[in-house]
N, C-alpha and C positions, 0 to 999 in steps of 0.2 A: 506442613505448609503447602498450600496449593498455589501453583504459579501459572498465571495465564500466559498464553502465547497468542500472537496476532498474525493474521494474513492481511496484507495491505496492498493497495494500488496507488501508485504515484503517477502523475502526468506532468507535462511541461506547460500545457494549456488545455482548455476544454477541447475534447475530441482529438487531442494531439497524441504524442508518443506516450505509451503506457509502460509501466514497469510493475511487476508483481513480486512481492517479497514476503518473508516470514521473519519474525523476531520475538523475543521474550520481553523486550523493553521498547515499546512503540515510540514513546516520546524521545528517548535517546537516539533510536535508529533514524527517525525522520529528521531530527536535528543534524545528525551526521550527513544525511543526504543533502539537506538544505545548505550546509556549510562546506560542501565538496570534500568531506572527509572520507568518502567512499569512492575508491578508484573504480573506474569502469563505466558501465552503461549510463547510470544516472548522472554521473559527472559529465561525461562526454556529450550527452543530449540534453543537459539542463533540466532533468526530470526531478522536480523538488516539491510539487504540490500534492499533498495527501488528499485524495478524493474518496477513498473507500477503505474500510477495514472491518475485520470480523474477529471476534474473540473466540479462541479455542481453549479447551480445558487442559490439553497436554501437547507436547512437542510433536508427537507422531500424527495426531489429527490435524495439526496446523500444517505440517509438511505435506500430508496427503491432500489437504484442501488446496494448498499452493500449487501442487503439481496438477491437480484437476483444473484449476483456473488457467494455468499456463497452457494447457492443451486446448482450451476453448478458442473459438474464432474471435476475432476482434469485435464483431457485433454483439456477441454475448457479454463480453467484458464491458462494453459501453452500456449495455442494458443493466448490468449489475450496478454500475456506478449511478446511472440515472434514476434507478428505482429509489435509492435513498438520498441522493444528492443531485437533483435535477439541474441545479445551477452550477455545478462543478466547483463549489466553494472549497477553499483550502481548509481542511478540518484540523490542521495542526494546533491552532490556538485553542480550539475547543477541548483538546485532550491534555493541554498543559495545565489547566486549572485544577 
């Protein structure tokens, strides 16, 4: 059985505070962020809006990609989001269905 992994970016508002994470269950993880079930950064800075994600085939490639994105400057991350989500819509509802 092949299991997908996800690299994702959350924000608190368009062009606001950004958070990059990795998970094997995107719906569950974003739900946890939205409902303040994750202690730390996203809870403290109210970072709950899913604005970008990418599917990876395995955990190692997802972790490598997450680390790559975390090293990028802010402008590159903003460009990554805007390329696929120029209105900074919350994508959570679109992944729940």
